Structures are given as C-alpha cells and as structure tokens.
N, C-alpha and C positions, 0 to 999 in steps of 0.2 A: 635439391640440397636440404638436408635436415636442419631445422632451426637450432642454433646454439646461442650461447650468451654473447659471443663475439659478434655475431651477425646482428642481434638486436641492438648491441651497443653502437655498431657502425651505422646502423639505420637511424639512430637517434630516437628510438621509441621508448627508451627507459630513462627515467630521471636519475638523479644522483643518489637518492636513498636506496632504491633497489640494487643498484650496482655496489654501493658501499656495504649493504647487507650480504650480498653474495661474497664479496671479498672477505668479510669478517668470518663467514662460515668456512671459507677456504683456509683461513689462518687457524681457526680453532680445530678444524678437522682436515689436515692436509691430505689425508687419503681419500677425501670425497671426490667422486667422479664429476665430470663436466655436467652430466645430467642433473646431479644434485645441486650444483651451483646455479644452473639454469632455473630449476624449480624454486630455489631460494629467492632469486631475483624476481620471479614471477609472483610468488605469493606475497611479496612485499608490494609489488606494483599493483596487484589486484586489491590489496587491502586499501591502498590510497584511493581506489576507485569504488570503494564501498563493499567489496566482497569479503565475506568472513574467511573464506578459504580459497584455495586454488583447486578447481575441479580438473584433474589431470585428463580425464576422458573428454572434456570439452575445450581443450586448449585451442583447437582449430576455430572456435567461435569467438576467441578474444579479438576485439577490435582496438588497435592501438591508435593513438592520436599523434600526429606529427604536424609540423608547421609552427608559425609564430604564435598562434592562439590554440595550437593543437586541434585545429579544425579540419584537418585532412585525415582520412581513415586509411588504415592499412591492416590487412589480415594475412596470416601465414597458414599454409595448409599442411606442410610436412613437419611433424613434430616427432620426438622420439617415440618409439613403440611403447605402449602402456606397460607391457610385461617387463621390458628393460628398465623403464622408469621406476616401477615399483620395486624391482630387485635392487637397483642401485640405492634407492631411498632407504629401503629396509636395512641394507648393509652399512649405511652411513652412521658414524658415532654421533652425528648431530641430530638424528631423527629418532623419535620415540614412536613405536608402532602401537596404536590402540584401536579399540573398536567403538562404534558409536553407542554401544550399551555400557561402556566403561564409565566410571565416574571421572572426576577431574583431579584426583589426588596423585601425589608423587610424580609430578612432572619435573624432570631435571635436565631436559634438553631443549634447545631453542625452537625445534620443529616437531610437530606431531603429525603422523600419517594415519588417517583412518583407512586401513587397508581394504575393508569391505566396501567402503564407499568411494575409494580411490580419490580421496581428497587430502590435501596437505594444508596444515594450519601453522600459524605462528602460535607458540605455546600459550600465550595469554589469551588468544581468541578461542582456542580449544577450551580453555578453562571457562571463559564466559559462556560459551554455548552449552557446555555440559552442566554447569551450575544452573543456568536458566531452564534447561530441559528438565532437570531434576526437580526444581521448584514447581514447575507447571504440573508434572506428573503427580507430585504430592498433593497439590491443591485439587486437581480434578478427581483424585482417588478419595478425598474426604467426603463424608456425607453432606447433603445440602443443609443450609440453615433451616432451623425450625420456624415454621410460620403457622398462623392460624388461617386455614384454607377458607373457612366461611367468611371471615372478615376480609381476607384478601380479595375474594370474588367481588364483594360489594364495593371495596375501595377501587378496584380496577374499573368497574362499571362507572363509578362516579368520575374518575379521572379521565376515562376514555368514553365519553358519551356517544361519540361517533365512530366507535371501534370498527364498524363494518364498512366505513367509507374508505376508498382506495388510499387516501393519504394518511389515514390513521391506523389502518389494520396492522401494518408492519411495526409501527411504533408500539401498539398495544401488545403484540406478540413478543417483541424484544424486551419490553419492561417486565411483562409477566414471566417470561422465560429466563430472565437474568436475576430476578429479585432474590432468589434463594441460593444462587450459585456462588461457591467460594471463588471461582474464577470465571470471568465472562468477557466476551468481545462483542462490542456493538459497532458494526461497520456500515457505512453508507456514503453515498456521493454528496456533492454540494446540495444544501437545501433539503435534505431528506429528513431533517428534524432530529438529529442526534442529540442536541442540547435539550430539546423539548422532552424527548424520551428519557434522558438521564434525570431531568428535573422531576418528572413524575415517578421515576424509579426510586429516587431518593425520598420522595414524599411517601411512597409505599413502604420503604424501609423504616421511616420514622414512625409511621402508624403502627407497623408491626412491633417496633421496639417498645412503644407505649403499652401494647397489649401483653407482650411477653415479659418485659421488665419495666414495669411502671416506675416512673421517677428517675430512671437512668437514661440520660441523653445519649444519643448515638454519636460517636466520635467519627467525623467525616473529614477526610483530607482530599482536596482537589488540587491537581497539579498538571502542569504542561511543560513542554521542553523549552519554551521561551517566555520571556516576560510579556511580550505582546500577545501570545496565545493565551497566557493565564489571564491577562486583562480582558481579552474578548470573551473568555469563558465566564468570568465574573459578570460582565455586562449582559451576556445572553441569558445566563441563569437567573439574573435578577429580573429581567423582562418577563421571562416565563413564570417565575415564582409569583409575581404580582398578579397573574391572571389565573392561577390554579384554584380549583374548588377545594380548598383545604381549610383547616382551622387556622385562625390567626396566629396561634402560638407556633404552629408548624411553619407557617410562612415566615415568621421572624427567624426561626432557626435556619431556614434555607437562605434567607437574605444575609444572615450573619456569616455564612461560610465564605471564605475568601481563598481563592486559588492562588498558588504561588509556583514558582519554577521548581522543577525536580531538584536541580542543584541546591537551591536555597533550602528546601524542606529536608533534604538528606544531609545538609550541613557540610557543604563542600569545604575542603581544606587543602592548602598547597602541600601538605605533608605527603611523603611517599608511602606506599603500602606498608613497608616494614616499620613505619613509625605511626601507623594508624590512619593513613589517608587512603584514598582521596576524599572519603566522606566520614563524618563522625557517626552517622547512623548505619547500622548493619545488623548482622545476625546476633551480635552480642549486645547491641544497644538499639533495639528495634523501634520503629515508629509507634506512637500511642494512637492507634486508630482501629475502628471497627469496619470502616469502608474507605478504600482508597480508589480514586478514580483518576485515570490519566487521559487527558484530551490530547488530540493530535499525535496519537501514538505512532503513526507512520513516520514521524520525524525523529523518533528515539532510536539511537544506535544500540548495538548489542551490549557494549560495555556498560552504558548507563542503565539499560534495562536489567542487566544482571545484578548490578548493585541495588537497584530499586527493589527487585523481588526478594533479595536477601534481607532487606530492611523492613519488609512488610510481614507482620506476624502471620503464621500459617492459618490461624483461626479467623483472621480478618478477610473481608470480601475485597477482591482486587478486580477492577473492571478497566479494560482498555477500550478507548473510543477513537475512531478516526476513519479515514477513507483509504482502503487498501489499494485503490487504483491511482492514488495520487503519487507524487514523487516520494521516494524513500529518503531516509536520513542522509545527511551530508557525510557522516562518518559510516563505519562499517555496519552492514546489516540491513535487512528489510524485514523486520520482525513481524509487523502486522501482516504483510503479504505471506510470510511463512506460516503464521498461525491460521490465517483464513484459507489459504490455498484455494481450492475449487469449492469450498464449503459455502462461500458467500454467493456463488452462482447456482448452487444446487437447489432443487425444489425442497419444500418443507418436509417431504417424505424422507429426507436424510436423517431426520430426528429419530431417536429410538422410539419404539412404540410406547414405552412408559412415559417418556417426556412429552410426546404428543398428547397423550391422555391428560397429563397434568396441566399443560398449557391450555388445552381446549376447555377443561373444567374451570380454569380461572377466567377465561376471556369470553367463552361462549362462541368462539370462532372455530369452526370445523376445519381441521388440518388434514388434508388428504394423506393417506398412507402411501407407502411405496417401498422400494428397496432401500431401507435405511443404511446409511453409511456406517461402516465399522470403525471409522476414524475416531480416535480417542477424544478429539475436540468437537465432534459433530453436535453434541448438545450444548456446547458452550459458545458457539459463534452465531449471533443473531444479526442478519442483514436487513438494512433499510434500503428500499429501491425507489420509492415514489418521491420525485423532486418537487419541492415547492418554490425553488429558486427560479426555474423556468419550466414552461410546459413541456413535458416529455414528448408530446406529439408534435411540437413545433419544429421548425427547420433546425433550430439550434439543438433541440432535444434529440432529433434524429441524427444530426451530425455527431454529437457527443457519443451517442450509442454506437455508431459505426466506428469511431475512433477507438473507443474502449474495447470493442471486440476485434480490432485489427482489420476491419473490412475497408480497405482503401478504395475499392471500386465504388461502393455505396457512398462513401464520404465524398469522393470526387463528383459523383453524379449529383449529390445533394447540393454541392457548391455551384455546379454548372447551371442548375435550374433556378438559382436565385436571381432575382431582379434587384441589383444594388440600390436603385433609386427608391424602391418602396419596401424591400425586404429587410429582414433582420440580420442578414449576412452580406458582406461585401468582400469578394475575393479579389485581392490586388495581386496580379501575377506579374512578377518583375520582367520588364522589357530590357532595361539596362540599369546598372547601379545608380547613375545620376538621376534618371527619370524616377526610379522607385523611391530614392531618398527624398526627392522633392515632393512626391505624392504623400509620403508619410508625414513630412513636415507640414504640408498643407492641411491634411485632415486633423493632425494634432493641434495646430494653432486654431483651427475653426472650433474644435471641441473645447479647448481651454479658454477660449474667449469668453464663455459664459461665466466662469468663476472670476475672471479678471474684470468683467463688467460689474459683477456684484461687489468686488473689492473697491472698484473706483467710486461706487456710490457710498461706500462705508470703509474708509481706509483702516479704521480701528478693528474691523472684522465683526461679523455676526455668524451665527450658525449656518445661515444660508450660504455663506462664502465656502465654508467647509463642505457643505452638502453638494455645492456646485463643483468643487474640486474633486470630490470622490465619485463624481458621475462618470469620469473617464480616466483611463490609464493606458499607456503604451507598455507592453510586456515583451521582453526580449529573451531569447534562448541563451545568449551569451552575455557576459559582462563587458568584455573588451572586444575590439575589432570594429570593422565598418558597420556591422549590424548589431553591435552590442549596446548595452545600457548606457555606457559612457558617452559614446558618439551620439546616440539618440538625444540624450539630455542636452549636449552642446548644440546640436543642430536645431532642436525645437526652441531652446532659449534664444539663440541668435535670430531665428525668424521672428519670434515674438518681439525682440528688441528692435528689429528693423521696421516692424509694423507699428512701433510706438506703444505697444501694450505693456511693456516692462522696461525698466532701465537696468541693464545688467551691471553688476559690480563684482569684484573679486570676492568680497564678503557678502553677507546676507543682504538681500535687497527686497523691497516691497513687492509682494505678490509671488515670491519664490516658494514653490512647494518643496518641502524638505522631509527627509526620512532620518530618524534617529538611528545611529549605528552602534551605540553603547548604552547599556543599562545604567540608569541613574536612579537608585531607589529613593534618594532624598527628594528629588523632583518628581518622583513617580512617573518617570519616562523610561521607555523600554525599547530595546533594539527592534526596529520595525514600525514604531509609531510614526505616523505621517501628520504633518501640520503645514500651515501656510504662514509666511512672514507678513505681519501687519504692523500698523502704527501702535505704539503703546499709548493708551488713552491718557496716561498721566504726563506725557511729554512728547518730545520729538524722537525719542529712542525707538528702536524696533523691538517687537516681541514676536513670539511664535504661538499661533493659536492652534490648540489641539482639541479633539473631541473629548467630552467628559460625561460619563453616564451619571455621575454623582452631583453635577451642578445643575441647578434649575434651568440655566440658559442652554445647557447641552454642550458648552465649550468652556475652555479656560485658556488664559494667556500666561506664558512664561517669558520673562525678559530674555531676549536673544543671547545675552551674555551668560545666562545661567543654563542654557540648553547644551547638553553634551554634544559630542561629535555628530555632525549630520552630513548628508550629501543630497544634491538635487534629486528630485524624483518625478520629473515629468515622465520619465520612463523607469521601469524596474525590471529586474530579472523575474522570470516566471517563478523561480525558487522563492524569491522574496515575497511574491504575491500570495503564497499559500495562506488560506484562511480568510483572505479578503474577498470583497465583491464590489463590482462596479456596474453601472447601467450600460455604459459603452466601453468596449475593450478592443484595442488593436494588438494582435499577436504577431510579432515579427520573427520569422525564421530566416536563417542565413541564406546566402545565395547558392551555396552548394552543401551536400551532405556533410555531417559532422558526427563524430562519435557520441556527442551529448544528446543528439536528437532521438527521442523515443516517443512512443504513443502516450506514455504516462506524462511526459513533459507537455505535449500538445493538449492532452485531455485536461490537465491542470489549468493550462492557460485559457482555453476557451470556456471552461466552466467557471471562470471568474465573472462572466456575464450574468447579471441578475435582472429579472423583470422589475419594474418600479411601479408601485401602486400609489396614485395620488391620494394623500390623506384627506384632501378636501372633497374629492368626488368619489373616491373608491375605485376609479378606473385603473385598470392594469395596463401599463405600457410595456411592450416587449423590449428586451435589451437588444443591443446591436453589437455585432462582431465584425471587425475588420481583420481579415486574415491575409498577411503578406507572405506569400510563399509560391514558389514554382510547383508545378504538378509533380515533377520528378522528386524534388526535395520532400514534398508532402507525402508521396507514396513511401519513400525511404523511412520517413519519420513514423508513419502509421504502422509499417511493418516491423520497425525496431521496438524492442521491449527491454525493460530493465530486468535482466536475468542475473540477479546477484547470487553467487555461489554460496551455498549454506548447507549445513547438515542438521539444522535445528529440528526439522520435521522428523527426520529419521531418528534423532536422539529422543524425541518425545514418544515416538511409537514403540521404541525398543523396551523390552523388559530390562530394568536396570540390574547390573551386577557389578561388584567391586573386584578389583584385582587383588 
C-alpha cells in the first residue's frame, strides 16, 4: 500500500504541527491533490527534525519515531512515484517552482519546489538557503586580502616554530591558508587546536594591519551560538594569547577582544520581519568589523547563519570554526557539514595549484600536488586532524576513528580487546535493565565520591572541588525515559543519599552539581554553565561555585538565590555536553535502537574524554570511557548518520541567475 497522509496519521508518526500545516494547505488550495498534502505534512515534519527541505527521492530513508519518548523507529518503503509527486506539486497553486540557481526574490507561495533537485521547501527556508549561498558565492569570488608576503613568512615562522611537528603542521597550514581569505572554514575534531590556530591567525592579521594601515586597529568580532560557548572561547583565547610570541601591544589587543552570542551581537529584537525584526543588524545596518569569527559553527542553524552573513560587510573577513563531525544544530540545517562536505577528508592535493604554491611559500611546508578539487570551496576549507585531547593511536583514539568512519566491526573489535580493569575503556553490555542501572549508579557514585570528599573537607568550596567535579560526567542520548538524563540524575542522587554522601532536598542542597538553563547577563551566567552548591563563607546560606578565568582563585561564588534556573547535572545529554571535556566519561545509550542514535551522537559523546596532565609532575594520565550499550544498539548507532536534507551545496556551486 502506497503511503498517504491518512496512514501516517493513523500510525501516530506525525505531530500536530505537520497535520495542521497540511490542513491549512488544503484550505488555501482546495484543488491540491493528496500527494501535495502528504508532501506538505512531510516538509513540516522534516523541518522539526532539522532538515532544510524534503528530499522527495529519499522519502524511503525517513525514519519516524513512535512511542512515549518517540524511541521506536518505523520506516515506510512504498511512496508515491517521483514523477507523479513532481507533477502534482508543479500543478498546485500552493507551490512555486524554482531552480537552485535562482535567487530568493518574489516568493509568493508557502512552498517552493526545486524541480531539478527534487526537493520541497517551506518558502522561508528556501529564502534562507538561497540568500546564504549568494553571500558565500560573492565572498569567495572577491580577491584575497592584500598582505605583505615577506613579513607574513617571518611572522608565520615565529608563531609556528614547530610547524613541521605532526601536531602543529595542520594548524600552521590552516592559519597561513586562511589569513588572507574573505571567507574561510577551519574544522577539526576535539583537541585539534582550533582556538590556538585562530589566536595565531588573528595575531597574523593584526601584524599585517600594522604594516598595511599603520595606526588603524583591526576591528574584530568573535561570536558563538550560546553564552557558554562564547565564554569558553574567551577563556581559551585568553590562555593562548598569554603564551604567544608577539608584541605586548598585540597581546593586549587580543586579550581585550570579548566574544558574545550571535543573537546579542546582531541585536535580537522581538519585532516581526515586517517591522524590522528579528535582528537590528542586517544588510542595511551592517556590523562594524574587519574580521568576524564564529566558533561552534556546527551548532548554528540556517536561519541564524543567513541573518549573520547578511549583517557582515562583504569586504570583511568571515571565518567559521567548528567540528563538522559533531552534532548539528538543534534547529534546521547542518551548515558546517554542508560547507565542508568531503573536503575535510581529502588530501591537501585538493587545493588549487596556485593556493598550494602560496601556502607552501608562507610556511615552508611542501604540500603534495594531486587531482585538485574543482569544488568552489576547495581553497577555503582548512582541516585540523591531530588531536591533543587524547592520543590518536590510543584505544580511545582508534575507537573514535572507527566510529567517525562508520566502521562498526573495527569499533566492536576495539571494545572487545579492552581489559576494563586496566584499560582506558570499559564496555558495559546490558544484561537486564535493573542490573545495568545498578551498575551505572555504582560507577557514578564511586566517581563522584572524589569531589564530595573534597567538599567535605571544605564546605565553602575551593577550585579543587570544581576540578574534582569536572573529572567525571554521565552522558545520555535521551533526556527522558529510563535511560535518559532525568532518570539518571534521580538514580545517582538517591544512591549518593543512601550512602550518606549527600542530603537530598527539594531545593538546592550542599554538594549538588547544577547546570544553568537560562542566560543571566547581570550575573554573567549562561545556559550550560556548571557549578556546585557550597556553603556561603559569609553565613549559613548556600551559594553556587562556578569556574572563573578572570579570578585569581579560578572560581567565584554566586548566592544560590541569585542564580537563574538550574537543574541537577550528575548526568547530561550528549547535546548539552558539546564543547566540554572530562577525564572520565560514561556514555549511556538506550536499551533498544532509537531514531536519535547516530554515529555523530556517539562520536560527540566519547570524544568528551580528555587525557589529564598532572601540573606538578607533567605526567599524562589517559582518560577513561565507560560505554553502556548492547552490541546490536552500538552497531545501529555507528551505521546511522545525520543526513539532513539540504540544497545549500548545489546552490553554492550553481552559476547564479535571476528570474
């Protein structure tokens, strides 16, 4: 039986919004065929799951979620024939037929069909995609920034004294290859040195500015999608800047740069678009900047990215930084993945001969030639591959590489050869739900005992308490359900309470780890900040102690009554853990396959593990991973990928034409 809207509705795989949208299309255009209403519901449903569009040719790959936590998967094989679907959509008065080379003007219907790509869009998201593609095409078509090549070579040599070392070569090539580009992407996995690369890149730009326009300071804007990510960027950039071999005046300029959220820098407003919203900054009132750098770009959705590009002057340098293999944005789009494509995996030979020559001249590093890519972005994507977070040749490094490449057999073999008592990986295979949950609680309480012992010795808290807390975290795929973050937090807290290590209360209690869930700029607390509840040194009240890179002590206390909304965080979702690192990590996958399980999710979770170097001895201690998953669920997860439907790459590669 061919799938139709009635069947999807009766099976309970569609939410109320897709059904309501299909109903609206039916009322606006009563002559629309059933296939059009089906497509309308699907494009709305796909948007809710992060897809920019509905790829009609890939409908049989859609995995729907059903059940209480939508943790059960269902897939349909028999869909309307593509030819019929395209004909019915083309004939519908609700659908505007365009081509990926068209611009985004004169859109007067709710749906847009890219007939050549056989993709259906909500009109707004077609607009976002085409506007973003047009901006990228314009930037890569512009001539590079003018630089003093002789000076640049000496500056690169000074900032990258170990450029030929495995860990530094990629960083040197990325900085030297991006320094004069109007548009650039620096992508790399955890611990590959993205922030170090960018700090040195900015230093190179500042030196060039001094030589090309003496007395005129470079206007630099740093931004990230969340307050927590912006705060981490500030802290990381500050640490690197203090160690760079640069003039003190340049160091002060670097340290003075403060990253902010994209929303805040663009001037978010609640006004609708027809009244000037949602941002005050845009093409008519652009940002005042010479360099704009966006960290954690994989988390930025297509709507926000489109607004950002329109607000950055064309003559400014715009650089995106992030890990294209991590989880994509919660909202629609996988922009960093679309832009990088296979370029981040290709050999350096993908660079154009001219670009290879330029970068080799600046760095002294010979780049092997090859069959260079003809992709428009080939010279603009610079990958970092060597991880400093953990040894790539270690068991954890090999496991991460296998998961990243989708090699389930190698990943399973790596897990099976580990000795959990002495190795860096312990694979906990579920025997029964009760047995597995008990084992999770046992490991978690043993790990958390260290920070609670530190706290018992100093109830007012010291940096050592936070350091001990940040040594371990439980990471879950789901937020709700038996294997979700909520249940894990309850279970771990209850066990700690039974053991007398904490005294649970409904409100905040001594020793409770908490995560901020709402930005509070007055208190300088951001969604995702983690702290621990301690005694207020000034009395019997409670306070929450957070890390602070600006305080000499390394931490600061905020009265509990002034801290915005929080929730316990013995356990977090893997999504919430992005950008963080811990010495020991427990990754918990659900008991059975779920639509949310993908290799990107698992890769993000296990790469939160970081080796720890003892500052007193300099000895490096390998991190530890506890992986809770059955072999069947693990294989399903590694084989699963985030395949977000998009036409962005096609739109960038097309020669633009207007209707």
